[in-house]
C-alpha positions as semicolon CSV with decimal commas, in nm:
position;residue;x (nm);y (nm);z (nm)
1;M;14,701;-14,856;12,595
2;N;14,347;-14,955;12,683
3;Q;14,327;-15,326;12,604
4;S;13,934;-15,385;12,631
5;N;13,786;-15,606;12,361
6;S;13,496;-15,387;12,256
7;F;13,330;-15,036;12,249
8;A;13,267;-14,960;12,605
9;G;12,959;-14,766;12,555
10;V;12,826;-14,418;12,661
11;H;12,924;-14,245;12,963
12;L;12,721;-13,947;13,105
13;V;12,932;-13,749;13,336
14;G;12,648;-13,643;13,564
15;S;12,459;-13,336;13,531
16;I;12,177;-13,296;13,290
17;A;11,976;-12,964;13,225
18;M;11,635;-13,112;13,314
19;D;11,386;-13,068;13,616
20;N;11,446;-13,368;13,816
21;C;11,569;-13,693;13,842
22;E;11,273;-13,896;13,703
23;Q;11,281;-13,667;13,377
24;V;11,659;-13,781;13,346
25;F;11,591;-14,131;13,398
26;R;11,311;-14,159;13,162
27;K;11,498;-13,959;12,874
28;I;11,813;-14,099;12,873
29;S;11,687;-14,458;12,908
30;A;11,470;-14,395;12,607
31;E;11,744;-14,231;12,389
32;L;12,068;-14,437;12,522
33;G;11,961;-14,726;12,708
34;P;12,123;-15,008;12,495
35;Y;12,471;-14,801;12,516
36;L;12,460;-14,747;12,892
37;D;12,579;-14,960;13,185
38;K;12,532;-14,665;13,442
39;I;12,281;-14,372;13,476
40;P;12,337;-14,055;13,696
41;D;12,032;-13,887;13,820
42;G;12,137;-13,561;13,654
43;E;12,230;-13,367;13,969
44;T;11,915;-13,155;13,929
45;G;11,808;-12,878;14,166
46;E;12,079;-12,746;14,420
47;R;12,331;-12,964;14,254
48;A;12,287;-12,814;13,905
49;R;12,600;-12,591;13,951
50;W;12,806;-12,881;14,088
51;I;12,940;-12,792;14,425
52;Y;12,822;-12,457;14,455
53;F;12,562;-12,575;14,693
54;Q;12,844;-12,694;14,930
55;R;12,949;-12,325;14,939
56;T;12,607;-12,217;15,050
57;M;12,628;-12,502;15,320
58;L;12,994;-12,373;15,424
59;V;12,879;-12,021;15,461
60;E;12,587;-12,111;15,660
61;H;12,772;-12,346;15,882
62;P;12,823;-12,208;16,230
63;A;13,188;-12,330;16,228
64;M;13,282;-12,119;15,925
65;E;13,350;-11,731;15,849
66;I;13,483;-11,534;15,569
67;D;13,881;-11,492;15,605
68;P;13,947;-11,110;15,576
69;T;14,322;-11,176;15,586
70;V;14,309;-11,309;15,226
71;P;14,190;-11,183;14,870
72;E;13,897;-11,314;14,718
73;L;13,948;-11,615;14,484
74;T;13,904;-11,453;14,116
75;L;13,794;-11,689;13,829
76;Y;13,897;-11,661;13,506
77;Q;13,801;-11,877;13,194
78;W;14,068;-12,023;12,960
79;D;13,996;-11,734;12,716
80;G;14,067;-11,470;12,998
81;K;13,699;-11,388;13,062
82;L;13,638;-11,301;13,405
83;L;13,378;-11,525;13,571
84;R;13,327;-11,429;13,940
85;S;13,533;-11,347;14,252
86;L;13,439;-11,512;14,591
87;P;13,547;-11,424;14,955
88;L;13,721;-11,734;15,103
89;L;13,618;-11,933;15,426
90;R;13,811;-12,031;15,741
91;F;13,710;-12,204;16,078
92;R;13,612;-11,948;16,323
93;E;13,837;-11,882;16,615
94;G;13,807;-12,135;16,904
95;I;13,688;-12,403;16,680
96;N;13,841;-12,734;16,689
97;P;13,833;-12,881;16,326
98;D;13,801;-13,200;16,427
99;D;13,473;-13,143;16,615
100;V;13,327;-13,043;16,318
101;E;13,083;-13,229;16,066
102;F;12,970;-13,089;15,716
103;P;12,643;-13,205;15,601
104;T;12,722;-13,239;15,240
105;G;12,391;-13,391;15,153
106;Y;12,495;-13,641;14,897
107;D;12,377;-13,941;15,084
108;K;12,032;-13,796;15,106
109;A;12,021;-13,701;14,742
110;A;12,151;-14,057;14,626
111;E;11,881;-14,223;14,858
112;Y;11,618;-14,014;14,693
113;S;11,724;-14,065;14,338
114;Y;11,778;-14,430;14,368
115;S;11,416;-14,462;14,502
116;I;11,297;-14,324;14,163
117;F;11,566;-14,529;13,983
118;K;11,446;-14,846;14,143
119;K;11,075;-14,760;14,045
120;L;11,127;-14,705;13,717
121;R;11,348;-14,994;13,667
122;A;11,065;-15,206;13,793
123;E;10,829;-15,050;13,532
124;G;11,063;-15,148;13,262
125;V;11,164;-14,782;13,209
126;I;11,531;-14,834;13,301
127;P;11,687;-15,138;13,159
128;T;11,774;-15,398;13,403
129;H;12,159;-15,408;13,341
130;V;12,191;-15,035;13,408
131;R;12,350;-14,941;13,757
132;F;12,260;-14,629;13,962
133;Q;12,558;-14,357;13,911
134;V;12,626;-14,148;14,228
135;C;12,880;-13,858;14,148
136;L;13,080;-13,733;14,431
137;P;13,338;-13,464;14,455
138;T;13,673;-13,457;14,641
139;P;13,781;-13,264;14,927
140;M;14,004;-13,050;14,712
141;S;13,705;-12,948;14,510
142;S;13,546;-12,726;14,752
143;C;13,855;-12,652;14,952
144;Y;14,051;-12,483;14,649
145;M;13,724;-12,294;14,543
146;Y;13,597;-12,156;14,869
147;V;13,848;-12,187;15,149
148;S;14,130;-11,980;15,250
149;H;14,494;-12,125;15,195
150;K;14,536;-12,091;15,557
151;A;14,282;-12,338;15,642
152;Y;14,365;-12,596;15,366
153;D;14,502;-12,877;15,577
154;D;14,226;-12,862;15,845
155;Y;13,952;-12,822;15,600
156;Q;14,038;-13,112;15,371
157;R;14,066;-13,353;15,665
158;V;13,731;-13,254;15,791
159;Y;13,551;-13,247;15,459
160;L;13,695;-13,573;15,391
161;K;13,569;-13,751;15,706
162;S;13,226;-13,579;15,644
163;L;13,239;-13,717;15,268
164;L;13,321;-14,056;15,364
165;N;13,027;-14,048;15,601
166;A;12,823;-13,949;15,325
167;L;12,947;-14,237;15,116
168;N;12,894;-14,498;15,380
169;G;12,537;-14,363;15,415
170;I;12,507;-14,447;15,062
171;L;12,670;-14,767;15,084
172;D;12,430;-14,871;15,371
173;N;12,115;-14,773;15,176
174;I;12,194;-14,883;14,805
175;P;12,236;-15,239;14,713
176;H;12,608;-15,265;14,613
177;E;12,513;-15,472;14,299
178;D;12,319;-15,172;14,164
179;L;12,589;-14,889;14,241
180;Y;12,838;-14,706;14,061
181;I;13,044;-14,431;14,256
182;Q;13,216;-14,170;14,027
183;Y;13,458;-13,922;14,184
184;D;13,467;-13,573;14,001
185;V;13,838;-13,487;14,000
186;C;13,865;-13,103;13,860
187;Q;14,060;-12,894;14,107
188;E;14,315;-13,152;14,135
189;V;14,363;-13,090;13,741
190;L;14,373;-12,743;13,785
191;I;14,637;-12,772;14,063
192;F;14,872;-12,962;13,816
193;E;14,813;-12,679;13,562
194;D;14,904;-12,414;13,870
195;Y;14,583;-12,238;13,812
196;F;14,509;-12,143;14,175
197;P;14,724;-11,871;14,362
198;Y;14,855;-12,140;14,618
199;R;15,011;-12,456;14,542
200;P;15,195;-12,691;14,802
201;P;15,532;-12,822;14,684
202;D;15,420;-13,169;14,719
203;Y;15,080;-13,116;14,543
204;K;15,151;-13,435;14,354
205;D;15,184;-13,657;14,661
206;R;14,883;-13,486;14,808
207;I;14,643;-13,523;14,526
208;F;14,741;-13,904;14,466
209;S;14,700;-13,963;14,844
210;E;14,350;-13,807;14,821
211;L;14,222;-14,003;14,529
212;A;14,352;-14,321;14,653
213;V;14,177;-14,283;14,986
214;L;13,877;-14,205;14,805
215;G;13,899;-14,497;14,590
216;N;14,012;-14,756;14,852
217;A;13,674;-14,660;15,058
218;V;13,456;-14,786;14,798
219;P;13,406;-15,175;14,851
220;A;13,520;-15,420;14,565
221;D;13,159;-15,513;14,503
222;V;13,066;-15,165;14,376
223;K;13,192;-15,029;14,057
224;L;13,434;-14,715;14,071
225;G;13,528;-14,457;13,829
226;Y;13,688;-14,104;13,815
227;H;13,589;-13,838;13,594
228;L;13,876;-13,571;13,522
229;C;13,786;-13,243;13,433
230;Y;13,936;-12,895;13,351
231;G;13,632;-12,689;13,489
232;T;13,317;-12,575;13,301
233;P;13,127;-12,338;13,524
234;Y;12,981;-12,154;13,223
235;D;13,016;-12,465;12,978
236;E;13,365;-12,359;12,889
237;H;13,723;-12,496;13,042
238;L;13,899;-12,286;13,302
239;V;14,220;-12,398;13,144
240;M;14,249;-12,518;12,805
241;P;14,474;-12,835;12,808
242;K;14,758;-12,835;12,542
243;D;14,735;-13,227;12,536
244;A;14,621;-13,521;12,751
245;G;14,956;-13,514;12,909
246;I;14,863;-13,409;13,256
247;L;14,535;-13,633;13,231
248;V;14,759;-13,933;13,174
249;E;14,987;-13,862;13,471
250;L;14,684;-13,830;13,674
251;M;14,523;-14,160;13,548
252;N;14,854;-14,348;13,617
253;G;14,883;-14,201;13,965
254;I;14,497;-14,316;14,018
255;I;14,562;-14,657;13,884
256;G;14,896;-14,686;14,107
257;G;14,745;-14,567;14,423
258;V;14,407;-14,735;14,419
259;N;14,434;-15,078;14,595
260;R;14,117;-15,214;14,440
261;G;14,006;-15,220;14,075
262;V;13,911;-14,907;13,890
263;D;13,654;-14,950;13,665
264;F;13,670;-14,656;13,425
265;L;13,839;-14,324;13,374
266;H;13,678;-14,034;13,191
267;I;13,885;-13,732;13,024
268;P;13,776;-13,448;12,835
269;V;13,882;-13,386;12,444
270;P;13,836;-13,015;12,350
271;K;13,635;-12,956;12,068
272;G;13,912;-12,827;11,840
273;R;14,132;-13,112;11,909
274;T;14,116;-13,335;11,623
275;D;14,481;-13,347;11,581
276;H;14,683;-13,657;11,700
277;A;14,889;-13,427;11,925
278;Y;14,631;-13,429;12,177
279;F;14,589;-13,798;12,212
280;M;14,942;-13,894;12,171
281;P;15,026;-13,906;12,554
282;L;14,747;-14,174;12,594
283;K;15,010;-14,413;12,452
284;N;15,169;-14,356;12,829
285;F;14,880;-14,481;12,998
286;R;14,969;-14,766;13,200
287;G;14,653;-14,934;13,289
288;D;14,390;-15,148;13,140
289;T;14,108;-14,954;13,262
290;R;13,809;-14,879;13,058
291;L;13,837;-14,533;12,911
292;Y;13,576;-14,299;12,821
293;L;13,685;-14,003;12,596
294;G;13,465;-13,698;12,636
295;L;13,480;-13,623;12,262
296;I;13,125;-13,564;12,159
297;H;13,047;-13,211;12,125
298;H;12,702;-13,048;12,053
299;D;12,616;-13,023;11,674
300;D;12,955;-13,125;11,546
301;G;12,928;-13,458;11,378
302;D;13,202;-13,425;11,163
303;G;13,425;-13,328;11,432
304;D;13,312;-13,604;11,658
305;R;13,419;-13,849;11,381
306;Q;13,752;-13,671;11,329
307;R;13,840;-13,686;11,706
308;I;13,720;-14,055;11,723
309;E;13,957;-14,116;11,454
310;A;14,260;-13,957;11,563
311;A;14,179;-14,134;11,924
312;R;14,173;-14,474;11,755
313;E;14,552;-14,426;11,655
314;Y;14,661;-14,452;12,041
315;V;14,356;-14,611;12,207
316;R;14,241;-14,939;12,070
317;D;13,902;-14,936;12,226
318;F;13,709;-14,680;12,433
319;G;13,332;-14,541;12,518
320;I;13,243;-14,193;12,420
321;G;13,099;-13,907;12,625
322;T;13,120;-13,532;12,653
323;E;13,387;-13,344;12,812
324;C;13,175;-13,269;13,135
325;G;12,824;-13,243;13,243
326;W;12,527;-13,083;13,068
327;G;12,375;-12,913;13,356
328;R;12,520;-12,568;13,286
329;A;12,470;-12,588;12,939
330;D;12,152;-12,447;12,739
331;P;11,881;-12,700;12,804
332;K;11,781;-12,689;12,438
333;R;12,133;-12,854;12,373
334;V;12,017;-13,192;12,533
335;P;11,821;-13,355;12,262
336;G;12,109;-13,283;12,009
337;L;12,353;-13,395;12,260
338;L;12,151;-13,737;12,296
339;A;12,151;-13,770;11,930
340;S;12,505;-13,718;11,883
341;H;12,579;-13,993;12,110
342;R;12,347;-14,229;11,976
343;K;12,473;-14,161;11,623
344;A;12,833;-14,213;11,751
345;A;12,771;-14,508;11,935
346;E;12,572;-14,664;11,633
347;A;12,890;-14,621;11,431
348;L;13,142;-14,760;11,670
349;G;12,907;-15,061;11,763
350;V;12,816;-15,228;12,099
């Protein structure tokens, strides 16, 4: 059980349905500043659809091509709704994958947004205690969404190298005392749920190894967290979790594998889960890491209170957030979501 001593505040997963990072920083700071210790840039522009811009990069990369020997990946929502089908990619014949570098763009995006963050903090818009939150995907994220299973091993190795190069660029250009790194863990959760057509028999070992390597690459003077997710391409889960059991198994694996401290973990709580059964597996969480529960939902104040009350039976203290980012939600929901966070935070206390 989480053994922190006070309300952990508000956590924003990453994406916000606004035009640019300055809008995000100004609005979020004004509405939730006292309850935040970190703030994302909203993942605006090409990152609004999370990792889809990585697919664009891969399709245009000279080392990659469509794999005509495998079927397209068809995505279904939890309720059976067909979302889309996409052809999958592989390395071109004659390419040595270890000679390939993928320009992920995460370092450039972070450096630009941090320049705006620093300016607004100097102006007093962003509170001085708030750090800059950078959200990064895992290699399995784009791999399982966009790459042929025949290229999984090579792709994950190459993308990991490229992602760590981007991370190092971020670490070199942003003061560590200003920085939070959050890894977005979605496809790994879906692999546990056996969502994809191909799953290696040692998938758990592979996932825990990947998440440990990523966490251990973050220096101890930089804050580190993980957001666990069931996917929300159209603001709905790809799989509806039956309870928090798989999330707890992943959380325990992260804590057990990372050699440095993990500063927070965030997990989703579906809107309909005001019952105790969903939260009961949290009794098996073995860490003392700060937990954020994504139990705030749009225009559902009564449900928010019920979910908080149910969670308190199994987690003594926790912070709050939504299940995922807001970038793919209706922008008109943003003011209501901010108000819901503020109301819940005021009730829980700082």
